[in-house]
Every structure is written in C-alpha cells, then in structure tokens.
N, C-alpha and C positions, 0 to 999 in steps of 0.2 A: 949437255946431259941435264935432264930435268930431275929435280928432287921433289918427291911427293911427301908432304908432311901435314900434320893437323894445323888448321888455321889458328892464328891468334887474332885478338881484337883489332890489332893494327893492320891486319891483312884485308879486312872486310871491304874497305873502300876500293882497293884494287880489284878484289873479287867482283864487286858490283860493276866495276868498269868493264870487266870481261863480258858480263851479261849485256851491258849497254852497248858496247861496241858490236857485239854479235847480233842483237835483236833489234836495235833502234837506228844506228847510224846509217844503215843502208836506205832508210826512208828519204824521199825527196825533201821533206821538210821535217827533220827530226825534232821532237820535243826535247826540252832540257832534261837532264837527269832528275828523277824524282826521289822519293823516299826508299831507303833500303830496309824498311822496318821488317819485312818478312824474312830477309836474310838474317837480320839480327835475331829474330825469333827462333829460326832454325839453329843458329849458332848457340843460342842459350839452351835450347831444349832438344837438340839433336847433335849432329856432327858435321863438320865442314873440313874438307881437305883442299889444299892448294898445290898447284904445280909451280915450282919456282925454277927459273933459268937465269943464271948469272945475277941473282939477287932481285929479279923482277918477277912478279906474279903473272904467269902465262895463262892460268885457267883455275877453275875450282869445281868441286863436286860437293853436294850437300844432301843429307838424308836425315829422316826422323825415324825413331823407333816408337811405335805405339802398340802396346800389348806385345804380341808375337809377330807383328808386321813391321817390316823395314821398307820405307818408301823413299825413293830417290826424288828429291824436290827440285834439284838443279844440277846441270852439268854443262859448263860453258868453257870454251877455249878461245883465246883471242884469235880473230879472223886470220891473221897471217901465219898462225901456227897450227891450224886445223889440218886434219887428215895426216898427222905425223905420229900418231900413237899416244898423244897425251890424254885424249878422252878415255881410251882403254885403261891406261894406268890410273887415272883418277877414279874410274868406275870400280876397278879392282880393289881400291882402298876404301872407297866410300860405301859400296854396296857388296861386300864380300858374302859368299854363301855361308850359312850358319845352320846347323842342325836344329830342327824344330821351329824355324822362323820362315816367314813367307816374304818374298821380295817382289816389289812391283814399282811401276812408274807410269807416267803419261809422257809419251814422246812428242816431239814436234813433227812437222811434216817432212823434215829433212831425211832423205833415204839413208844417209850415213848414220843417223841416230837409230833408225830402225834396225839396220844391220848390226850395229854395236850392241843393242840391247838383246837382240835375238841370239847373237853369239854368246852373250852372257847368261843365257838360259831363260830370258824373259820373253814369253811368246805373246804376239798380238792377239787381243781378244775382241775388241770392238772399237769403232770410231768414237771419239769424244768430241761433241759439237759445241763450239762457242757461238752463242746467239746473242744478238743485241737488237734493241729497238729504241728509236729516238722520237720524242714528241708523241708518245702514245696517247690515245684518248680512252682511258680505262672505263669511262662511263658507258661507252658503246660496246664493251665486252660483255659476253653473257655471264650471268651469275654462276659462280663456281659450285655452289651447293654445299659449301662448308663455312663455318664461322671461324674467324681468327681471334684468338685471345692472347694478348701480350703477356709475357711472363718475364722472370728475371734471368739474366745470364747464368747465375749460379743456382738455379732451380735444380734440386737434386734429381727430380724426375726427368728433367730435360737431359741431364748428363747420362742417366740410365738409358733413355730412349736412343740417344745418339750413339752410345756404345753398342747397343744391341743392333741397330739398323746399319750403322757404318762399319761394324765389325771391329772397332777399336775404342778403348778408353782414352780420352784425350781432353781432359778438363783444361789443360794449359792452352790448347788451341781455341777453345770457346772463350777463355778469358782474354786471349790475344785479340780475337775478333771484336769482342765487346770494348776493349780498351783502345785499340788502334784503328778500328774500322767502323766504330759506332754501330755495331750489330744490334738489331732489334729481334729478340727471339719470340716465337709464337707457338701456341698450340692450335691445331686444327681440330674442329669438333663437328660431329653430326649428331643432332638430337641430344646434345649434352655429353656425348661419348667422344673421348679423344681417339682420333684416327691417325694423327701424324704430328710432326713438329717441324719447325723451319726457322731459318734466320734470313733477314734482309740486312745486308751490310751497306750502310748508307755512305760510307767513305771508302769504298773499295774500287775507286776509279783507277783507270790505267794511265800511263804517261801520256798517251795520245788523247785520252778521253777522261780527264780528271773529274768531270761532272757526272760520271756514271755511278750507279749503285749496283750491287750484285745480289741476286737471289741464290741462296745456298749456304750451307747444306740444307736439304729438305729430305725428310725420310718418313715413310708411312709403314703401318703395320701390314696392310694388304694392298697389293698392286692395283686393285680396283679403285682405290682412293688417290692414287698417285697424281692423275691429271687434275682433279679438283684442287688438291692442295698446292700444286705448283702454280696453277693459273690464279688461285687466290693470292698467293704471295707475289706473283708478278703484277697483278692488278694493284695491290697495295703499293708496291715499289714504284710503279709508274705514276702514282700520285705524289711521290716524294722526291723524284729525281728526273732530270731531263732525259737521261739515257739509262736503260735497264739492261743488264747482262744476265744471262742464264747459261751455265755450262752443264751439259748432261750427256749421259751415254746414248749411243745410237739406239739400243733396244728400249729406252725409256718411253713409256706410252705418251708422255706430254710433248714429245718432239714435234709431231705433226700438228697438234692443236696450237702450239706456240707459233709455228710457221704460218698457220692459217690466220692468226691474229696480226701478223705483219712483222714478226721477228725475222731477222736476216742472219744467215750463217756467215760469220766473220772469219772463222778459222776451223780447221778440222785436225784434231790430234788423234793419238791412238793409245788406248790403255794396254799396257804390257804387264804380265804377271807370270810367275813360275808355278802358281797354284793350279791344280786341275780344275777346281771350282773357285772363282773369286770369293773373297771374304765378305762381300756385300752383294745383295740382289740388285742388279742393274735396272730392274723394273721398278724398284721401290726406293731408290736413293739417287739424289743428284748431289754432286760434290760442291765444295766451296770454290772450285777452280782446280787448276793443274798443280799448283804449288803444294798445298797441304791436303788436297783431295777431300 
C-alpha cells in the first residue's frame, strides 16, 4: 500500500532518481545524473508530493502555483511500479481541482500520460515541439529585423511584460533562471520601440547535451513580431553555445522558419489544460521548456 505525502528535503534525491530511472536509464549510453536544481526550485516555490512504499520513494509529483494558475511540472513513477495507479494518486494530491484556478501541464509522448491527464480534466490543446541545432552558422542567417538590447534580470518592466504575455506573475522563476542557468534577458526593438522580450539561458543544457543553451521564454506584444524576435534570440544564442534549443507551441509562427534554418525536432510533447482558452497566446509566446513553462 502506497502512502502519498508532502515531500521533505531528504526525499528529493530519491525523487530525482525516479525521474532519472524513467527518462534516462533506457538510453543505450546513459549520461550520469546531473543537477536537480529545477526540482529544488519547485520544492522551494511550489509543492512536491512523494509516493512511499515500505519506506522507499516510488515516485513523485510536483507543481507550481503562479497567480491563479497551477502547473504540473513533474510526475514520475519508478519503472517497475508504473501502470499500477501511483501516477493517478500522485496527480490527485499534486494537482487537485480548485475553484477559481486553472490547471495545466505539458505531457510526454507516453500515451499513458495522455490518458491520465485527460481523465483528470486536462484536455490536449496543441503539440509542443522541442527543437535543437548544433554547430549553427548564424552569420549565414537572414537579419531578423529587430534590435536586441540586454537588460537586467530584475528589470521591473521585464517582469511586467513577462506577467502580461505569459499570463502569470513569476519573479521567482526569472530570478532562478538568472542565478542557476545564467539567463541573459533582452528587449527586442523596432525603430526604438519595444516589441518583445526574451531570455537566453546559457547554462540550460540537458543531461545528454550539457553544452546546450536554451532560448526562452520569449514573448511579444503582437504576433507579427514573433518570428523576428525568436530568430534574433536564436541567432544570438548560436554565437554563444555549441548547441541551441528552442521549445515552442505548434501554432507559433516561428516553427517553420526555425526548421528552414536547420533546427531539428528532437521531441514532441503536448500542452494540456482545463481552460477553454489558454492563459497565454500560443502565437506570441514560447516557454522556457516543459518544466516551468
């Protein structure tokens, strides 16, 4: 019989192991475990529940609350215990329905995860594409048509723009990206007028590709400026890292231009939400990835 309870600090290493066992050890040449900084950030600023069986952590669920939005960041069960109902129990505790709040998540490609979230009231809205390029030659890319101006991570206007475009106030996440992932924030301008903002996270590499940086979040006021701002950020990033990652919604207008530049699709996830209309415009916003959106 499993016990579901709030996680303690001493549980986080075992929780991270459930992620590693599920996501990494099936690879032919699995990389060594890396940093669990994102899980610690969610633990400190959100909520984490663990499933315990006979004193052993069998899985965990994690979520963050930003404004009136609850977002499931993680849900992992040790491989030998999957399909036994632990995921449902963890989800019930980690992402319960609450009046006046909107729940959402990005699922993996596992059909069992899709079924679990749909039964929980989270409907699939669009595919979420993970793109990457290695060894890009940004000098050969066309000019994006916007100017990038670096700013400070605690720029008050940056926080306001991010809250408005992403649909959530989250200064703690911007601070985390700056501190742990060397995020460089920018304003995008046309003719001296701000049209968007964005971050390039220089130390946001994956376990398999630690030399990567990641573009995102990037948000714009008007969808007409979305392609220019994303391409400008990707061009800057390609000059600062061997491998560049961009994660974006299927409806985002920059998807096709990035593929034309040589980006490759590395994974396809799905955005699920219970909202009739998502809390951000998928044509004007790309996320930081699937963990913190």
